[in-house]
C-alpha positions as CSV (number, residue, x, y, z in Angstrom):
1,M,-9.2,4.6,19.8
2,E,-11.2,6.0,16.9
3,T,-8.7,8.9,16.6
4,L,-5.8,6.5,16.5
5,R,-7.6,4.4,13.8
6,L,-8.2,7.5,11.7
7,I,-4.6,8.7,12.0
8,L,-3.3,5.3,11.0
9,L,-5.7,5.1,8.1
10,F,-4.5,8.6,7.0
11,V,-0.8,7.5,7.2
12,H,-1.7,4.3,5.3
13,V,-3.3,6.2,2.5
14,L,-0.4,8.7,2.4
15,G,2.0,5.7,2.0
16,F,0.1,4.5,-1.0
17,A,-0.1,8.0,-2.4
18,A,3.7,8.3,-2.2
19,L,4.3,4.9,-3.7
20,I,1.9,5.5,-6.6
21,G,3.2,9.1,-7.1
22,G,6.8,7.8,-7.1
23,L,5.8,5.3,-9.8
24,L,3.8,7.8,-11.9
25,A,6.6,10.4,-11.7
26,Q,8.6,8.0,-14.0
27,A,5.9,7.1,-16.4
28,G,7.4,9.0,-19.3
29,E,11.0,8.1,-18.7
30,A,12.8,5.4,-20.6
31,S,15.0,4.5,-17.6
32,K,13.1,3.6,-14.4
33,R,14.5,3.2,-10.8
34,V,13.1,2.7,-7.4
35,N,13.0,6.2,-5.9
36,S,12.7,7.4,-2.3
37,A,9.0,8.0,-2.7
38,M,8.4,4.4,-3.7
39,R,10.6,3.0,-1.0
40,D,9.2,5.2,1.8
41,G,5.6,4.9,0.6
42,A,5.7,1.1,0.4
43,G,7.2,0.8,3.8
44,T,4.8,3.3,5.3
45,A,1.8,1.7,3.8
46,V,2.8,-1.8,5.2
47,V,3.7,-0.6,8.7
48,A,0.6,1.6,9.0
49,G,-1.6,-1.1,7.6
50,V,-0.3,-3.6,10.2
51,A,-0.8,-1.1,13.0
52,L,-4.3,-0.3,11.7
53,A,-5.2,-4.0,11.7
54,G,-3.9,-4.2,15.3
55,V,-6.0,-1.3,16.4
56,L,-9.1,-2.7,14.6
57,S,-8.6,-6.1,16.3
58,A,-8.1,-4.4,19.7
59,G,-11.3,-2.4,19.4
60,D,-14.9,-3.5,19.5
61,Q,-15.0,-4.0,15.7
62,D,-14.5,-7.5,14.1
63,P,-12.1,-6.9,11.2
64,D,-12.3,-8.8,8.0
65,T,-9.2,-11.0,8.4
66,T,-9.3,-12.3,4.9
67,K,-9.2,-8.8,3.5
68,I,-6.4,-7.9,5.8
69,A,-4.5,-11.0,4.8
70,V,-4.9,-10.2,1.1
71,K,-3.8,-6.6,1.5
72,L,-0.8,-7.6,3.6
73,L,0.3,-10.2,1.1
74,I,0.1,-7.7,-1.8
75,G,1.8,-5.0,0.4
76,V,4.6,-7.3,1.4
77,V,5.1,-8.4,-2.3
78,I,5.3,-4.7,-3.3
79,L,7.7,-3.9,-0.5
80,A,9.9,-6.9,-1.4
81,L,10.1,-5.9,-5.1
82,V,10.9,-2.3,-4.2
83,M,13.6,-3.2,-1.6
84,A,15.2,-5.9,-3.8
85,N,15.7,-3.3,-6.6
86,L,16.9,-0.3,-4.8
87,R,20.2,0.0,-6.5
88,T,19.4,-1.1,-10.0
89,E,17.5,0.1,-13.0
90,I,14.2,-1.7,-13.2
91,S,12.5,-3.0,-16.3
92,Q,9.3,-1.6,-17.7
93,R,7.6,-4.9,-16.8
94,L,8.7,-4.7,-13.2
95,W,7.7,-1.0,-13.0
96,L,4.2,-1.9,-14.4
97,T,3.9,-4.9,-12.0
98,I,4.6,-2.7,-9.0
99,L,2.1,-0.1,-10.3
100,L,-0.6,-2.7,-10.9
101,L,-0.1,-4.3,-7.5
102,S,-0.3,-0.9,-5.9
103,I,-3.5,-0.1,-7.7
104,A,-4.9,-3.6,-6.9
105,N,-4.2,-3.0,-3.2
106,V,-6.1,0.3,-3.2
107,A,-9.0,-1.4,-5.1
108,V,-9.2,-4.1,-2.5
109,A,-9.3,-1.5,0.3
110,I,-12.2,0.4,-1.5
111,F,-14.3,-2.3,-3.0
112,W,-13.9,-4.9,-0.3
113,S,-15.1,-2.7,2.5
114,P,-18.5,-2.7,4.3
115,A,-17.7,0.8,5.6
116,H,-18.8,2.2,2.2
117,H,-22.1,0.4,1.9
118,W,-25.3,2.3,2.3
119,V,-27.7,1.1,5.0
């Protein structure tokens, strides 16, 4: 079960890396669009995150359901914004919103986690 958890965590992180990388690849461009890295990264992060929450719930750990709910809400909002704008040019404001939500979701994962606390 631990191996599956680590694999899902790795895929979840790769999803966010693709999403943020796809966003940052357009940072200097005047015209911004949802690219395949953003689309696939957002979807991968959400699906892997839900699977990871399931594995944590099925194991002997007691997951933080509030943290999971916050991350899921942010992830679904990101995914909805990305999917709703697949075929159109996106504004600088929308691009920045998706970027900031993505960074916020990573921050929640890192700073709201007892796994990183020293005993």
